[in-house]
GULODO-208377 format. One record per atom (N, C-alpha, C): residue number from 1; residue in three letters; atom name; x, y, z. Coordinates in nm, 4 decimals, always signed. Layout:
BEGIN
+-----+-----+----+----------+----------+----------+
!   i !  aa ! at !        x !        y !        z !
+-----+-----+----+----------+----------+----------+
! NUM ! ALA ! CA !        X !        Y !        Z !
...
+-----+-----+----+----------+----------+----------+
END
This chain:
BEGIN
+-----+-----+----+----------+----------+----------+
!   i !  aa ! at !        x !        y !        z !
+-----+-----+----+----------+----------+----------+
!   1 ! MET !  N !  +0.0836 !  -0.1167 !  +0.0000 !
!   1 ! MET ! CA !  +0.0000 !  +0.0000 !  +0.0000 !
!   1 ! MET !  C !  +0.0891 !  +0.1242 !  +0.0000 !
!   2 ! SER !  N !  +0.0517 !  +0.2217 !  -0.0808 !
!   2 ! SER ! CA !  +0.1349 !  +0.3406 !  -0.0937 !
!   2 ! SER !  C !  +0.1277 !  +0.4268 !  +0.0325 !
!   3 ! LEU !  N !  +0.2295 !  +0.5074 !  +0.0493 !
!   3 ! LEU ! CA !  +0.2392 !  +0.5957 !  +0.1652 !
!   3 ! LEU !  C !  +0.1220 !  +0.6934 !  +0.1670 !
!   4 ! ARG !  N !  +0.0904 !  +0.7518 !  +0.0537 !
!   4 ! ARG ! CA !  -0.0193 !  +0.8481 !  +0.0469 !
!   4 ! ARG !  C !  -0.1523 !  +0.7819 !  +0.0851 !
!   5 ! LEU !  N !  -0.1755 !  +0.6615 !  +0.0361 !
!   5 ! LEU ! CA !  -0.2995 !  +0.5903 !  +0.0675 !
!   5 ! LEU !  C !  -0.3078 !  +0.5586 !  +0.2169 !
!   6 ! ARG !  N !  -0.1960 !  +0.5174 !  +0.2750 !
!   6 ! ARG ! CA !  -0.1947 !  +0.4901 !  +0.4190 !
!   6 ! ARG !  C !  -0.2264 !  +0.6163 !  +0.4982 !
!   7 ! MET !  N !  -0.1740 !  +0.7294 !  +0.4516 !
!   7 ! MET ! CA !  -0.2009 !  +0.8557 !  +0.5204 !
!   7 ! MET !  C !  -0.3476 !  +0.8957 !  +0.5052 !
!   8 ! ARG !  N !  -0.4026 !  +0.8778 !  +0.3852 !
!   8 ! ARG ! CA !  -0.5440 !  +0.9104 !  +0.3629 !
!   8 ! ARG !  C !  -0.6348 !  +0.8238 !  +0.4492 !
!   9 ! GLN !  N !  -0.5991 !  +0.6978 !  +0.4655 !
!   9 ! GLN ! CA !  -0.6799 !  +0.6078 !  +0.5478 !
!   9 ! GLN !  C !  -0.6648 !  +0.6393 !  +0.6970 !
!  10 ! ALA !  N !  -0.5497 !  +0.6896 !  +0.7363 !
!  10 ! ALA ! CA !  -0.5262 !  +0.7213 !  +0.8770 !
!  10 ! ALA !  C !  -0.5964 !  +0.8499 !  +0.9196 !
!  11 ! LEU !  N !  -0.6259 !  +0.9384 !  +0.8257 !
!  11 ! LEU ! CA !  -0.6869 !  +1.0670 !  +0.8612 !
!  11 ! LEU !  C !  -0.8234 !  +1.0504 !  +0.9288 !
!  12 ! PRO !  N !  -0.9181 !  +0.9754 !  +0.8710 !
!  12 ! PRO ! CA !  -1.0468 !  +0.9612 !  +0.9412 !
!  12 ! PRO !  C !  -1.0328 !  +0.8917 !  +1.0773 !
!  13 ! GLU !  N !  -0.9387 !  +0.7989 !  +1.0861 !
!  13 ! GLU ! CA !  -0.9148 !  +0.7318 !  +1.2144 !
!  13 ! GLU !  C !  -0.8652 !  +0.8321 !  +1.3187 !
!  14 ! ALA !  N !  -0.7752 !  +0.9198 !  +1.2781 !
!  14 ! ALA ! CA !  -0.7231 !  +1.0219 !  +1.3694 !
!  14 ! ALA !  C !  -0.8333 !  +1.1199 !  +1.4084 !
!  15 ! MET !  N !  -0.9217 !  +1.1500 !  +1.3154 !
!  15 ! MET ! CA !  -1.0325 !  +1.2400 !  +1.3447 !
!  15 ! MET !  C !  -1.1277 !  +1.1760 !  +1.4466 !
!  16 ! ARG !  N !  -1.1572 !  +1.0484 !  +1.4282 !
!  16 ! ARG ! CA !  -1.2441 !  +0.9788 !  +1.5235 !
!  16 ! ARG !  C !  -1.1798 !  +0.9717 !  +1.6622 !
!  17 ! ALA !  N !  -1.0479 !  +0.9541 !  +1.6644 !
!  17 ! ALA ! CA !  -0.9754 !  +0.9459 !  +1.7913 !
!  17 ! ALA !  C !  -0.9505 !  +1.0844 !  +1.8528 !
!  18 ! ARG !  N !  -0.9864 !  +1.1892 !  +1.7789 !
!  18 ! ARG ! CA !  -0.9644 !  +1.3283 !  +1.8228 !
!  18 ! ARG !  C !  -0.8169 !  +1.3561 !  +1.8528 !
!  19 ! ASP !  N !  -0.7312 !  +1.2987 !  +1.7684 !
!  19 ! ASP ! CA !  -0.5869 !  +1.3192 !  +1.7802 !
!  19 ! ASP !  C !  -0.5503 !  +1.4436 !  +1.6985 !
!  20 ! LYS !  N !  -0.5456 !  +1.5577 !  +1.7662 !
!  20 ! LYS ! CA !  -0.5245 !  +1.6853 !  +1.6973 !
!  20 ! LYS !  C !  -0.3921 !  +1.6912 !  +1.6236 !
!  21 ! ALA !  N !  -0.2871 !  +1.6373 !  +1.6827 !
!  21 ! ALA ! CA !  -0.1559 !  +1.6420 !  +1.6177 !
!  21 ! ALA !  C !  -0.1570 !  +1.5598 !  +1.4893 !
!  22 ! ALA !  N !  -0.2154 !  +1.4411 !  +1.4942 !
!  22 ! ALA ! CA !  -0.2199 !  +1.3552 !  +1.3756 !
!  22 ! ALA !  C !  -0.3074 !  +1.4168 !  +1.2676 !
!  23 ! VAL !  N !  -0.4227 !  +1.4700 !  +1.3058 !
!  23 ! VAL ! CA !  -0.5124 !  +1.5311 !  +1.2076 !
!  23 ! VAL !  C !  -0.4430 !  +1.6482 !  +1.1388 !
!  24 ! SER !  N !  -0.3804 !  +1.7341 !  +1.2156 !
!  24 ! SER ! CA !  -0.3122 !  +1.8500 !  +1.1585 !
!  24 ! SER !  C !  -0.1984 !  +1.8082 !  +1.0665 !
!  25 ! ALA !  N !  -0.1159 !  +1.7146 !  +1.1129 !
!  25 ! ALA ! CA !  -0.0016 !  +1.6697 !  +1.0327 !
!  25 ! ALA !  C !  -0.0485 !  +1.6029 !  +0.9039 !
!  26 ! LEU !  N !  -0.1491 !  +1.5183 !  +0.9127 !
!  26 ! LEU ! CA !  -0.1969 !  +1.4465 !  +0.7940 !
!  26 ! LEU !  C !  -0.2629 !  +1.5406 !  +0.6948 !
!  27 ! ARG !  N !  -0.3468 !  +1.6300 !  +0.7441 !
!  27 ! ARG ! CA !  -0.4145 !  +1.7231 !  +0.6520 !
!  27 ! ARG !  C !  -0.3148 !  +1.8104 !  +0.5771 !
!  28 ! THR !  N !  -0.2213 !  +1.8695 !  +0.6498 !
!  28 ! THR ! CA !  -0.1280 !  +1.9602 !  +0.5837 !
!  28 ! THR !  C !  -0.0320 !  +1.8856 !  +0.4919 !
!  29 ! THR !  N !  +0.0060 !  +1.7651 !  +0.5288 !
!  29 ! THR ! CA !  +0.0977 !  +1.6894 !  +0.4440 !
!  29 ! THR !  C !  +0.0272 !  +1.6399 !  +0.3182 !
!  30 ! LEU !  N !  -0.0970 !  +1.5959 !  +0.3301 !
!  30 ! LEU ! CA !  -0.1724 !  +1.5556 !  +0.2107 !
!  30 ! LEU !  C !  -0.1938 !  +1.6753 !  +0.1182 !
!  31 ! ALA !  N !  -0.2170 !  +1.7929 !  +0.1758 !
!  31 ! ALA ! CA !  -0.2293 !  +1.9137 !  +0.0943 !
!  31 ! ALA !  C !  -0.0965 !  +1.9476 !  +0.0264 !
!  32 ! ALA !  N !  +0.0140 !  +1.9287 !  +0.0971 !
!  32 ! ALA ! CA !  +0.1459 !  +1.9546 !  +0.0377 !
!  32 ! ALA !  C !  +0.1716 !  +1.8582 !  -0.0786 !
!  33 ! LEU !  N !  +0.1262 !  +1.7339 !  -0.0646 !
!  33 ! LEU ! CA !  +0.1412 !  +1.6377 !  -0.1741 !
!  33 ! LEU !  C !  +0.0578 !  +1.6804 !  -0.2939 !
!  34 ! ASP !  N !  -0.0642 !  +1.7252 !  -0.2697 !
!  34 ! ASP ! CA !  -0.1483 !  +1.7736 !  -0.3790 !
!  34 ! ASP !  C !  -0.0847 !  +1.8952 !  -0.4465 !
!  35 ! ASN !  N !  -0.0288 !  +1.9847 !  -0.3665 !
!  35 ! ASN ! CA !  +0.0368 !  +2.1037 !  -0.4221 !
!  35 ! ASN !  C !  +0.1599 !  +2.0659 !  -0.5044 !
!  36 ! ALA !  N !  +0.2318 !  +1.9642 !  -0.4612 !
!  36 ! ALA ! CA !  +0.3511 !  +1.9217 !  -0.5343 !
!  36 ! ALA !  C !  +0.3160 !  +1.8649 !  -0.6711 !
!  37 ! GLU !  N !  +0.1928 !  +1.8192 !  -0.6852 !
!  37 ! GLU ! CA !  +0.1494 !  +1.7633 !  -0.8137 !
!  37 ! GLU !  C !  +0.0761 !  +1.8639 !  -0.9007 !
!  38 ! ALA !  N !  +0.0642 !  +1.9863 !  -0.8552 !
!  38 ! ALA ! CA !  -0.0081 !  +2.0881 !  -0.9311 !
!  38 ! ALA !  C !  +0.0633 !  +2.1205 !  -1.0618 !
!  39 ! VAL !  N !  -0.0130 !  +2.1716 !  -1.1548 !
!  39 ! VAL ! CA !  +0.0429 !  +2.2127 !  -1.2832 !
!  39 ! VAL !  C !  +0.1275 !  +2.3365 !  -1.2610 !
!  40 ! PRO !  N !  +0.2511 !  +2.3366 !  -1.3089 !
!  40 ! PRO ! CA !  +0.3346 !  +2.4567 !  -1.2940 !
!  40 ! PRO !  C !  +0.2681 !  +2.5778 !  -1.3575 !
!  41 ! VAL !  N !  +0.2834 !  +2.6924 !  -1.2976 !
!  41 ! VAL ! CA !  +0.2189 !  +2.8139 !  -1.3459 !
!  41 ! VAL !  C !  +0.2639 !  +2.8460 !  -1.4874 !
!  42 ! GLY !  N !  +0.3896 !  +2.8271 !  -1.5175 !
!  42 ! GLY ! CA !  +0.4404 !  +2.8571 !  -1.6511 !
!  42 ! GLY !  C !  +0.3727 !  +2.7749 !  -1.7588 !
!  43 ! GLU !  N !  +0.3508 !  +2.6472 !  -1.7323 !
!  43 ! GLU ! CA !  +0.2848 !  +2.5611 !  -1.8309 !
!  43 ! GLU !  C !  +0.1397 !  +2.6018 !  -1.8506 !
!  44 ! ALA !  N !  +0.0706 !  +2.6375 !  -1.7438 !
!  44 ! ALA ! CA !  -0.0688 !  +2.6780 !  -1.7538 !
!  44 ! ALA !  C !  -0.0807 !  +2.8068 !  -1.8336 !
!  45 ! ALA !  N !  +0.0143 !  +2.8980 !  -1.8126 !
!  45 ! ALA ! CA !  +0.0108 !  +3.0250 !  -1.8840 !
!  45 ! ALA !  C !  +0.0384 !  +3.0055 !  -2.0331 !
!  46 ! LEU !  N !  +0.1228 !  +2.9086 !  -2.0661 !
!  46 ! LEU ! CA !  +0.1541 !  +2.8838 !  -2.2065 !
!  46 ! LEU !  C !  +0.0342 !  +2.8288 !  -2.2822 !
!  47 ! ARG !  N !  -0.0580 !  +2.7672 !  -2.2108 !
!  47 ! ARG ! CA !  -0.1755 !  +2.7115 !  -2.2760 !
!  47 ! ARG !  C !  -0.2739 !  +2.8210 !  -2.3148 !
!  48 ! GLY !  N !  -0.2516 !  +2.9416 !  -2.2643 !
!  48 ! GLY ! CA !  -0.3437 !  +3.0515 !  -2.2911 !
!  48 ! GLY !  C !  -0.3347 !  +3.0980 !  -2.4351 !
!  49 ! GLY !  N !  -0.4004 !  +3.2014 !  -2.4639 !
!  49 ! GLY ! CA !  -0.3994 !  +3.2561 !  -2.5981 !
!  49 ! GLY !  C !  -0.5278 !  +3.3322 !  -2.6191 !
!  50 ! SER !  N !  -0.5576 !  +3.3575 !  -2.7439 !
!  50 ! SER ! CA !  -0.6796 !  +3.4311 !  -2.7728 !
!  50 ! SER !  C !  -0.8000 !  +3.3386 !  -2.7610 !
!  51 ! LEU !  N !  -0.9142 !  +3.3977 !  -2.7405 !
!  51 ! LEU ! CA !  -1.0379 !  +3.3228 !  -2.7258 !
!  51 ! LEU !  C !  -1.0690 !  +3.2428 !  -2.8522 !
!  52 ! GLU !  N !  -1.0367 !  +3.2975 !  -2.9652 !
!  52 ! GLU ! CA !  -1.0647 !  +3.2299 !  -3.0916 !
!  52 ! GLU !  C !  -0.9820 !  +3.1017 !  -3.1068 !
!  53 ! GLU !  N !  -0.8654 !  +3.0987 !  -3.0447 !
!  53 ! GLU ! CA !  -0.7780 !  +2.9821 !  -3.0562 !
!  53 ! GLU !  C !  -0.8023 !  +2.8794 !  -2.9460 !
!  54 ! SER !  N !  -0.8976 !  +2.9072 !  -2.8587 !
!  54 ! SER ! CA !  -0.9248 !  +2.8177 !  -2.7466 !
!  54 ! SER !  C !  -0.9859 !  +2.6870 !  -2.7948 !
!  55 ! PRO !  N !  -0.9432 !  +2.5746 !  -2.7336 !
!  55 ! PRO ! CA !  -1.0041 !  +2.4474 !  -2.7692 !
!  55 ! PRO !  C !  -1.1478 !  +2.4417 !  -2.7175 !
!  56 ! VAL !  N !  -1.2294 !  +2.3618 !  -2.7823 !
!  56 ! VAL ! CA !  -1.3698 !  +2.3506 !  -2.7462 !
!  56 ! VAL !  C !  -1.4007 !  +2.2043 !  -2.7175 !
!  57 ! GLY !  N !  -1.4856 !  +2.1810 !  -2.6191 !
!  57 ! GLY ! CA !  -1.5294 !  +2.0449 !  -2.5906 !
!  57 ! GLY !  C !  -1.5064 !  +2.0080 !  -2.4460 !
!  58 ! ALA !  N !  -1.5625 !  +1.8931 !  -2.4093 !
!  58 ! ALA ! CA !  -1.5519 !  +1.8455 !  -2.2715 !
!  58 ! ALA !  C !  -1.4064 !  +1.8117 !  -2.2381 !
!  59 ! GLY !  N !  -1.3618 !  +1.8582 !  -2.1250 !
!  59 ! GLY ! CA !  -1.2282 !  +1.8255 !  -2.0766 !
!  59 ! GLY !  C !  -1.1156 !  +1.9074 !  -2.1358 !
!  60 ! THR !  N !  -1.1451 !  +2.0010 !  -2.2227 !
!  60 ! THR ! CA !  -1.0376 !  +2.0780 !  -2.2852 !
!  60 ! THR !  C !  -0.9752 !  +2.1795 !  -2.1913 !
!  61 ! THR !  N !  -1.0440 !  +2.2116 !  -2.0830 !
!  61 ! THR ! CA !  -0.9865 !  +2.3068 !  -1.9884 !
!  61 ! THR !  C !  -0.9087 !  +2.2374 !  -1.8786 !
!  62 ! GLU !  N !  -0.9084 !  +2.1069 !  -1.8793 !
!  62 ! GLU ! CA !  -0.8366 !  +2.0316 !  -1.7772 !
!  62 ! GLU !  C !  -0.6882 !  +2.0275 !  -1.8119 !
!  63 ! ALA !  N !  -0.6073 !  +2.0482 !  -1.7127 !
!  63 ! ALA ! CA !  -0.4625 !  +2.0391 !  -1.7307 !
!  63 ! ALA !  C !  -0.4145 !  +1.9112 !  -1.6631 !
!  64 ! VAL !  N !  -0.3228 !  +1.8441 !  -1.7257 !
!  64 ! VAL ! CA !  -0.2693 !  +1.7213 !  -1.6698 !
!  64 ! VAL !  C !  -0.1790 !  +1.7564 !  -1.5519 !
!  65 ! ARG !  N !  -0.2091 !  +1.6952 !  -1.4376 !
!  65 ! ARG ! CA !  -0.1284 !  +1.7194 !  -1.3183 !
!  65 ! ARG !  C !  -0.0052 !  +1.6305 !  -1.3227 !
!  66 ! ARG !  N !  +0.0975 !  +1.6747 !  -1.2538 !
!  66 ! ARG ! CA !  +0.2153 !  +1.5898 !  -1.2374 !
!  66 ! ARG !  C !  +0.1785 !  +1.4745 !  -1.1455 !
!  67 ! GLU !  N !  +0.2503 !  +1.3683 !  -1.1543 !
!  67 ! GLU ! CA !  +0.2271 !  +1.2548 !  -1.0654 !
!  67 ! GLU !  C !  +0.3577 !  +1.2223 !  -0.9946 !
!  68 ! LEU !  N !  +0.3547 !  +1.2300 !  -0.8623 !
!  68 ! LEU ! CA !  +0.4746 !  +1.2015 !  -0.7841 !
!  68 ! LEU !  C !  +0.4969 !  +1.0511 !  -0.7754 !
!  69 ! SER !  N !  +0.6218 !  +1.0117 !  -0.7853 !
!  69 ! SER ! CA !  +0.6559 !  +0.8718 !  -0.7615 !
!  69 ! SER !  C !  +0.6485 !  +0.8476 !  -0.6109 !
!  70 ! GLU !  N !  +0.6573 !  +0.7222 !  -0.5697 !
!  70 ! GLU ! CA !  +0.6563 !  +0.6915 !  -0.4266 !
!  70 ! GLU !  C !  +0.7753 !  +0.7588 !  -0.3577 !
!  71 ! GLY !  N !  +0.8887 !  +0.7638 !  -0.4266 !
!  71 ! GLY ! CA !  +1.0055 !  +0.8334 !  -0.3713 !
!  71 ! GLY !  C !  +0.9793 !  +0.9820 !  -0.3536 !
!  72 ! GLY !  N !  +0.9073 !  +1.0421 !  -0.4485 !
!  72 ! GLY ! CA !  +0.8717 !  +1.1833 !  -0.4370 !
!  72 ! GLY !  C !  +0.7785 !  +1.2083 !  -0.3201 !
!  73 ! VAL !  N !  +0.6849 !  +1.1161 !  -0.2978 !
!  73 ! VAL ! CA !  +0.5931 !  +1.1271 !  -0.1844 !
!  73 ! VAL !  C !  +0.6722 !  +1.1196 !  -0.0541 !
!  74 ! VAL !  N !  +0.7650 !  +1.0251 !  -0.0472 !
!  74 ! VAL ! CA !  +0.8489 !  +1.0101 !  +0.0724 !
!  74 ! VAL !  C !  +0.9279 !  +1.1386 !  +0.0961 !
!  75 ! ASP !  N !  +0.9811 !  +1.1976 !  -0.0097 !
!  75 ! ASP ! CA !  +1.0587 !  +1.3212 !  +0.0046 !
!  75 ! ASP !  C !  +0.9734 !  +1.4350 !  +0.0608 !
!  76 ! VAL !  N !  +0.8487 !  +1.4470 !  +0.0127 !
!  76 ! VAL ! CA !  +0.7604 !  +1.5533 !  +0.0615 !
!  76 ! VAL !  C !  +0.7263 !  +1.5308 !  +0.2085 !
!  77 ! VAL !  N !  +0.6956 !  +1.4057 !  +0.2452 !
!  77 ! VAL ! CA !  +0.6616 !  +1.3750 !  +0.3848 !
!  77 ! VAL !  C !  +0.7827 !  +1.4013 !  +0.4748 !
!  78 ! ARG !  N !  +0.8998 !  +1.3608 !  +0.4291 !
!  78 ! ARG ! CA !  +1.0221 !  +1.3836 !  +0.5071 !
!  78 ! ARG !  C !  +1.0474 !  +1.5347 !  +0.5232 !
!  79 ! ALA !  N !  +1.0246 !  +1.6118 !  +0.4181 !
!  79 ! ALA ! CA !  +1.0440 !  +1.7568 !  +0.4253 !
!  79 ! ALA !  C !  +0.9437 !  +1.8210 !  +0.5207 !
!  80 ! GLU !  N !  +0.8200 !  +1.7730 !  +0.5208 !
!  80 ! GLU ! CA !  +0.7188 !  +1.8259 !  +0.6129 !
!  80 ! GLU !  C !  +0.7581 !  +1.7988 !  +0.7578 !
!  81 ! ALA !  N !  +0.8074 !  +1.6783 !  +0.7849 !
!  81 ! ALA ! CA !  +0.8515 !  +1.6441 !  +0.9210 !
!  81 ! ALA !  C !  +0.9716 !  +1.7301 !  +0.9610 !
!  82 ! ALA !  N !  +1.0667 !  +1.7456 !  +0.8708 !
!  82 ! ALA ! CA !  +1.1857 !  +1.8260 !  +0.8999 !
!  82 ! ALA !  C !  +1.1484 !  +1.9720 !  +0.9241 !
!  83 ! GLU !  N !  +1.0524 !  +2.0220 !  +0.8481 !
!  83 ! GLU ! CA !  +1.0078 !  +2.1605 !  +0.8654 !
!  83 ! GLU !  C !  +0.9483 !  +2.1805 !  +1.0050 !
!  84 ! ARG !  N !  +0.8710 !  +2.0835 !  +1.0512 !
!  84 ! ARG ! CA !  +0.8126 !  +2.0940 !  +1.1848 !
!  84 ! ARG !  C !  +0.9190 !  +2.0881 !  +1.2937 !
!  85 ! LEU !  N !  +1.0154 !  +1.9993 !  +1.2767 !
!  85 ! LEU ! CA !  +1.1222 !  +1.9879 !  +1.3763 !
!  85 ! LEU !  C !  +1.2070 !  +2.1142 !  +1.3803 !
!  86 ! ALA !  N !  +1.2346 !  +2.1723 !  +1.2637 !
!  86 ! ALA ! CA !  +1.3126 !  +2.2962 !  +1.2586 !
!  86 ! ALA !  C !  +1.2362 !  +2.4111 !  +1.3239 !
!  87 ! ALA !  N !  +1.1067 !  +2.4172 !  +1.2982 !
!  87 ! ALA ! CA !  +1.0256 !  +2.5232 !  +1.3590 !
!  87 ! ALA !  C !  +1.0196 !  +2.5055 !  +1.5105 !
!  88 ! ALA !  N !  +1.0081 !  +2.3809 !  +1.5564 !
!  88 ! ALA ! CA !  +1.0048 !  +2.3543 !  +1.7008 !
!  88 ! ALA !  C !  +1.1365 !  +2.3947 !  +1.7662 !
!  89 ! ALA !  N !  +1.2469 !  +2.3727 !  +1.6966 !
!  89 ! ALA ! CA !  +1.3781 !  +2.4087 !  +1.7511 !
!  89 ! ALA !  C !  +1.3925 !  +2.5601 !  +1.7652 !
!  90 ! GLN !  N !  +1.3231 !  +2.6359 !  +1.6809 !
!  90 ! GLN ! CA !  +1.3292 !  +2.7819 !  +1.6864 !
!  90 ! GLN !  C !  +1.2499 !  +2.8391 !  +1.8038 !
!  91 ! LEU !  N !  +1.1550 !  +2.7621 !  +1.8539 !
!  91 ! LEU ! CA !  +1.0685 !  +2.8085 !  +1.9626 !
!  91 ! LEU !  C !  +1.1326 !  +2.7755 !  +2.0968 !
!  92 ! THR !  N !  +1.2101 !  +2.8681 !  +2.1486 !
!  92 ! THR ! CA !  +1.2853 !  +2.8425 !  +2.2708 !
!  92 ! THR !  C !  +1.2264 !  +2.9114 !  +2.3936 !
!  93 ! ALA !  N !  +1.1384 !  +3.0078 !  +2.3742 !
!  93 ! ALA ! CA !  +1.0806 !  +3.0796 !  +2.4885 !
!  93 ! ALA !  C !  +0.9861 !  +2.9867 !  +2.5650 !
!  94 ! PRO !  N !  +0.9823 !  +2.9985 !  +2.6955 !
!  94 ! PRO ! CA !  +0.8921 !  +2.9138 !  +2.7753 !
!  94 ! PRO !  C !  +0.7460 !  +2.9265 !  +2.7340 !
!  95 ! ALA !  N !  +0.7058 !  +3.0441 !  +2.6900 !
!  95 ! ALA ! CA !  +0.5672 !  +3.0645 !  +2.6476 !
!  95 ! ALA !  C !  +0.5348 !  +2.9874 !  +2.5193 !
!  96 ! GLN !  N !  +0.6372 !  +2.9455 !  +2.4460 !
!  96 ! GLN ! CA !  +0.6176 !  +2.8745 !  +2.3197 !
!  96 ! GLN !  C !  +0.6348 !  +2.7237 !  +2.3341 !
!  97 ! ALA !  N !  +0.6477 !  +2.6762 !  +2.4553 !
!  97 ! ALA ! CA !  +0.6731 !  +2.5339 !  +2.4786 !
!  97 ! ALA !  C !  +0.5597 !  +2.4462 !  +2.4270 !
!  98 ! ASP !  N !  +0.4352 !  +2.4898 !  +2.4448 !
!  98 ! ASP ! CA !  +0.3216 !  +2.4102 !  +2.3970 !
!  98 ! ASP !  C !  +0.3225 !  +2.3979 !  +2.2450 !
!  99 ! ARG !  N !  +0.3491 !  +2.5086 !  +2.1772 !
!  99 ! ARG ! CA !  +0.3547 !  +2.5081 !  +2.0301 !
!  99 ! ARG !  C !  +0.4686 !  +2.4181 !  +1.9815 !
! 100 ! ALA !  N !  +0.5830 !  +2.4255 !  +2.0458 !
! 100 ! ALA ! CA !  +0.6969 !  +2.3415 !  +2.0080 !
! 100 ! ALA !  C !  +0.6653 !  +2.1939 !  +2.0295 !
! 101 ! ALA !  N !  +0.5994 !  +2.1623 !  +2.1397 !
! 101 ! ALA ! CA !  +0.5622 !  +2.0228 !  +2.1664 !
! 101 ! ALA !  C !  +0.4640 !  +1.9730 !  +2.0624 !
! 102 ! ARG !  N !  +0.3697 !  +2.0577 !  +2.0218 !
! 102 ! ARG ! CA !  +0.2726 !  +2.0170 !  +1.9188 !
! 102 ! ARG !  C !  +0.3419 !  +1.9918 !  +1.7847 !
! 103 ! LEU !  N !  +0.4372 !  +2.0775 !  +1.7496 !
! 103 ! LEU ! CA !  +0.5114 !  +2.0581 !  +1.6248 !
! 103 ! LEU !  C !  +0.5927 !  +1.9285 !  +1.6291 !
! 104 ! ARG !  N !  +0.6535 !  +1.8993 !  +1.7423 !
! 104 ! ARG ! CA !  +0.7296 !  +1.7736 !  +1.7556 !
! 104 ! ARG !  C !  +0.6367 !  +1.6525 !  +1.7458 !
! 105 ! ALA !  N !  +0.5188 !  +1.6629 !  +1.8039 !
! 105 ! ALA ! CA !  +0.4216 !  +1.5533 !  +1.7962 !
! 105 ! ALA !  C !  +0.3760 !  +1.5315 !  +1.6520 !
! 106 ! GLU !  N !  +0.3543 !  +1.6396 !  +1.5781 !
! 106 ! GLU ! CA !  +0.3159 !  +1.6274 !  +1.4375 !
! 106 ! GLU !  C !  +0.4286 !  +1.5627 !  +1.3570 !
! 107 ! ALA !  N !  +0.5515 !  +1.6031 !  +1.3826 !
! 107 ! ALA ! CA !  +0.6659 !  +1.5442 !  +1.3129 !
! 107 ! ALA !  C !  +0.6763 !  +1.3956 !  +1.3445 !
! 108 ! ALA !  N !  +0.6508 !  +1.3581 !  +1.4698 !
! 108 ! ALA ! CA !  +0.6568 !  +1.2164 !  +1.5086 !
! 108 ! ALA !  C !  +0.5526 !  +1.1347 !  +1.4339 !
! 109 ! VAL !  N !  +0.4333 !  +1.1915 !  +1.4134 !
! 109 ! VAL ! CA !  +0.3292 !  +1.1224 !  +1.3370 !
! 109 ! VAL !  C !  +0.3789 !  +1.0941 !  +1.1957 !
! 110 ! LEU !  N !  +0.4355 !  +1.1951 !  +1.1329 !
! 110 ! LEU ! CA !  +0.4830 !  +1.1788 !  +0.9951 !
! 110 ! LEU !  C !  +0.5993 !  +1.0806 !  +0.9875 !
! 111 ! LEU !  N !  +0.6902 !  +1.0874 !  +1.0829 !
! 111 ! LEU ! CA !  +0.8055 !  +0.9976 !  +1.0817 !
! 111 ! LEU !  C !  +0.7638 !  +0.8515 !  +1.1016 !
! 112 ! ARG !  N !  +0.6564 !  +0.8289 !  +1.1762 !
! 112 ! ARG ! CA !  +0.6065 !  +0.6912 !  +1.1920 !
! 112 ! ARG !  C !  +0.5601 !  +0.6353 !  +1.0580 !
! 113 ! PHE !  N !  +0.5037 !  +0.7182 !  +0.9723 !
! 113 ! PHE ! CA !  +0.4626 !  +0.6722 !  +0.8403 !
! 113 ! PHE !  C !  +0.5835 !  +0.6356 !  +0.7547 !
! 114 ! LEU !  N !  +0.6943 !  +0.7036 !  +0.7759 !
! 114 ! LEU ! CA !  +0.8162 !  +0.6748 !  +0.6988 !
! 114 ! LEU !  C !  +0.8884 !  +0.5517 !  +0.7502 !
! 115 ! ASP !  N !  +0.8670 !  +0.5171 !  +0.8772 !
! 115 ! ASP ! CA !  +0.9393 !  +0.4052 !  +0.9376 !
! 115 ! ASP !  C !  +0.8915 !  +0.2698 !  +0.8904 !
! 116 ! GLY !  N !  +0.7654 !  +0.2568 !  +0.8557 !
! 116 ! GLY ! CA !  +0.7182 !  +0.1249 !  +0.8164 !
! 116 ! GLY !  C !  +0.5777 !  +0.1267 !  +0.7618 !
! 117 ! PRO !  N !  +0.5286 !  +0.0089 !  +0.7201 !
! 117 ! PRO ! CA !  +0.3980 !  +0.0020 !  +0.6571 !
! 117 ! PRO !  C !  +0.2821 !  +0.0207 !  +0.7528 !
! 118 ! ASP !  N !  +0.3015 !  -0.0001 !  +0.8829 !
! 118 ! ASP ! CA !  +0.1917 !  +0.0146 !  +0.9778 !
! 118 ! ASP !  C !  +0.2182 !  +0.1340 !  +1.0672 !
! 119 ! PRO !  N !  +0.1488 !  +0.2491 !  +1.0435 !
! 119 ! PRO ! CA !  +0.1755 !  +0.3686 !  +1.1198 !
! 119 ! PRO !  C !  +0.1172 !  +0.3659 !  +1.2595 !
! 120 ! ALA !  N !  +0.0442 !  +0.2629 !  +1.2964 !
! 120 ! ALA ! CA !  -0.0196 !  +0.2585 !  +1.4281 !
! 120 ! ALA !  C !  +0.0875 !  +0.2451 !  +1.5326 !
+-----+-----+----+----------+----------+----------+
END
């Protein structure tokens, strides 16, 4: 089972369990994966032109999205975890301890998905 699919399946479970750290980490990481597959702005702009030259018919306005390999998905998840750990390291004031702990918990959720096939 792919990493993305495991994460998608874990999201409703985390929501039912009211695990705020897991829900936040999974939602933002799945969104980051979707963003990584978006059509580059330059390519979308090149498809433009005059109205008279526009294609007509069903599906002609759809742009083909990029598709990440499993390695690309792993890279995005690893980057999301690293970003959280780096942000937590920056929060050194005592008043920011709760935020830093939440970021570390979110990173731990993501790292568990990278460690093996069963994130439980």
